[in-house]
N, C-alpha and C positions, 0 to 999 in steps of 0.2 A: 471643871477647873475654871473655866471663864464662861459668863452667862451675860449675854446684854439681852433686854425687854423691852419691846415697844419703844425704841430710843426715836426721838424726833428733835430736829434742830431746824429753825428757819431764821433766814437772814431777810427781813422784810417781807416781801411777797414770794420769795424763792425758799421753798422746802428742801433743803440740803440732804436731809436725812429724814425720811417719812414713814415711821413705823418699823424699824429695824428691829428684828430679832435674831440672835445667833447664840451656838452653845459650841463649846470644844471640851473634850476630855482631856485626862491626862494622857500625854504623849501622843495627843492625835495633833495633826498639822492641817489647818483650814486654810485654803486659797480665797483670796478675794479679788475678783476681777470686775471691771467695769470701765465703759469709756471715760475720757475727761469730764468732769463735771457730773459724774455719776452719784459723788458724796462720800466717797471712799476716804479722802482725807480728812472729812469731817467725822465721819465715823471712827476712823482711828484716833482722834484727838479726843471722843467721848469716852473710847475704850481706855485710853492712857489717863483718864481723869483730867486732862487739859483743857476740853471744852465742856462746859456743864449744858446737859441736855435741856430742851423746854419741857420734856416729860419722859419717862423712863427712867430705867435705872441699869447700872452694869455692877456686876458682883464677880469678885475672885475667891473660889474657895468658897462660897456660900457668903463672904461677907460685902458688903454692899461699899462701893468707893465712895468716899466723902471728900472733905476739901483737901488743900494742899499738903496738909501733915498727915493724913489719914496713914495709919501704919500699914494697912493692907497693900498700899501702893508698892512697898518693899518686895512683894511676891511678883513683881510686874517689870520687865524690861523694854526698853523702847529703843528699837533701832531706826532713826528718822532717815526721810529720802535724802535731806540735806545733811551734809557730813557736820557731824557737832565734834569737832576736834580744835585744839590750838596748835597750830601748824608750827609755831616757833618753839614749841616745846617737845620733849622726845617721849617716845611711847611710852617708857615708864612715868615720866611725869604727867602725862594725859590720863594714866590708867590711875595714878594716884590720886588725882584730882577728882575723877569720878566717884573712885571708891570713898574716898571722904565725904563726898556729897551723900552718900549712902551709909555713912555711920561707920566705915570701915578704919581702921587703925593699925599699927603695930606689926607684930607677926602676921595677923590674920590678912592685914592689906597687904603685905608682901607675898603672902601664899596664894592668894586669889588673882593677884597679877601675875604672878608667876603660872598659874594655872590656866589663865585666858590666853596669854601671849603664847603658850604651847598649843592650844587648842585651835588658834587661828595661825599658826604657822610663823609668828614673829619673835621668838624668842632671840634669835641671833641679831635681831635690829632693835632690841629693846632700848639702847643708848642713842639710837639716832632720832634725830628729829623728824617730824611727820611731815615737814616739807620737803624733805628729801625723798619721801615715799612714792612711788607710782599711784594711779588711781585706784588699782586694785587693792594695793596694801592699805590704803587709807580706809577703803571700805571694810577690809577686815579688822582694822584696828576699831573703827566705829563698831562693828559687832561686838568687838572684846569689851569696850566700855560699857556697853549694856549689860554685860553678862558678869561683872565685877562682883554683884552682890547675890550671886546665884539666884536669879529670879525662877519661879516655876513657870509664869507667862510670858512670852516673849512676842511682842507687836513688831513686825518687820515691815516697812514701808518702801517698797522697791530697791532693797538692799544691793542690788547687782548692777543698778545703772551706771552706764558708761564704763564697765570693765572689761577686760580683756577676759577670752575663753577659759584660760588658765586660772585666773583668779576666782572666775564663777564657779568653775569646777571644785575650786578650794573651799568656796563659801558653801556650796551644796553639801560637800563633806562635813564641814562643820554643823550645818544643820540636820542633818542626818544622824550626827552623833549626839547632839542633844535630843532628838527626839527619841532617839535609842536608849538615853538616858530617863526618860520620862517626861521632858519638858513639853510644855503646850504652846504651839506655835499657831500665828496668825500671820499669814503672808500674802500681802498684796504684790502684783507684778503686772508689767506690761508684756511679759513673754509667757506665751500659752505654753511652750514645750517646759518652764520651769513649774508650773502650776500642775501639769499633766504628771511631771516626775515626781514631786516633792509631796502632794496634799493627798491627803486620805479624804477629804471632801471638798468641794470648790462652791463658793457662792457668788454667785453673779449679781452685780447692782446696776440699777438703769434707774434714772430721775427720782435717786432717793429711796428706791425700795430692792429688797432682794427679790429677783425676778425667779431664782433658781437656786437649790442649796441640796447638792446630794454627790454621791461619788460619780467618778468619771463615767463608769460604764452605765450607770443610770440616767446621766445628763443624755448621753449619746442615744439613749432611748427615745429622748424627744425629738429626735430627727426623723421625719416620716421617710425615710429612704433607707436601703441597705448599702448602696453605693452610689457613687457618682461616675456616670462616664463621659470622659472628656475626649471630644472629636475635634481634630484638624481637619477643616475643609479645603480643597484646592482653589477655591475662590469664594470670594464675599458675595452676598445678595442672596442668600438663602431665604425663601419666602414663605417655607412652611411651618413656621414657629406656632401660628394658632392650632393647627392640627396636631401638631407634635405635642402641644401642651395638653390636649384632650384625650391623647392616646391611653389606653387602658395600661395601668402599670407604671406610668410616668407620673411623678409626684410633682417635678419642677422642672423646668428647662430655661435656660438664658442662650443669648446668641452674642458673643463679642468678638466684632469683625468676623474672620474665618473660623472661630472657635465656638463649638457647641458644648455647654456643659449642662448634662442632663441626670436628674437625679431619680432614680429608680428603685422600685419598690423590692425587686429581686433581679440579681443578676442574669436571671434565665432569660430575661427579656431581650438581651443584646441580640441573639441572631435575629430576631423578629424586628428589631430596631435598626439593623443594618441594612436588611431587605427592604425596609420601609424608605430609607434614606436614599438609596440607589433607586428606588422606584419614582423617586422626586426629583433625579437628576442630580444627586450631589456626589461629587467625587470625594473619596476620603483618602487623606495624606496619611494620617496616625490617629491612633487610639489607645486610650489609657484609662484604667479604673482607679478610683481612690474611695478608700473607706472614709466616712465623715470623722472629724475631728473635734477637740475643744474648739478651735477656732469656728467651725461649721454650727456648732451649738449656739456660741455666742452670737454670731450674725443672725441665727434663726430667731434668738431671743430680743435682741437688742436693733438688729436692723442697721447696724453701723460697724465699723471696724474700732478695734481697742483704743486707737489713738486718734478718735475723731473729736 
């Protein structure tokens, strides 16, 4: 339903997007993650037809996106990160405006307005001005505006930024309903747990390129450890890190103050590891184990946190 092929966009010497290809099928949700400056916003702009690529193309249902009046854009809905609302207007008036921009009028406009207000749970606030809404309600109205023309492909650029947990869960429910209805979603977020919950596949961008694109279970296979062992020592100054990193079965190890974080190839190494630590004079106060997560994969691939 959505296909991007070899997209490139440079601003002077900066290659914001450098050869990105993506595709998404009917009813599929693709997560797009990346540190700030990775090229996500530029990519979303090209997918939406708002930024012209230097090379490459975007197709929706097999049709290439053309200029501003390209009819294929009617199959596309965009939920921008910045709220695109008129705060002094009511929810109804906002949706009427956006519906009219998509060519809706009369009975169909009224029908679609009622549909999207019910979907996002704002039917009872339809006659209230947007300025009276909470941040979460504005986000939901922002989503409703993008759905007025019933698009098949929906691009969502961090749609839950700054909202409370209740509104975030409401938006999740909306998106899962859209997906169940066969809509194609491309979802960018700074929240790892959102991507893990909502997305069928996750694409990770860094320095303008897609460095991984797969299901969560397959992405986790990229991590050369089965578990992390986190050990709190009684005192700082443990000096056995070089030997620890060379131990058979240890994939990685880091010391932060009194806390050791050790990636092991198999959890069966733990008894031998504890015996070795005691032999080095380490007094252990607490132990826990963790499985690799999407954040682990992200750090492994990009070497930095999502908000760097």
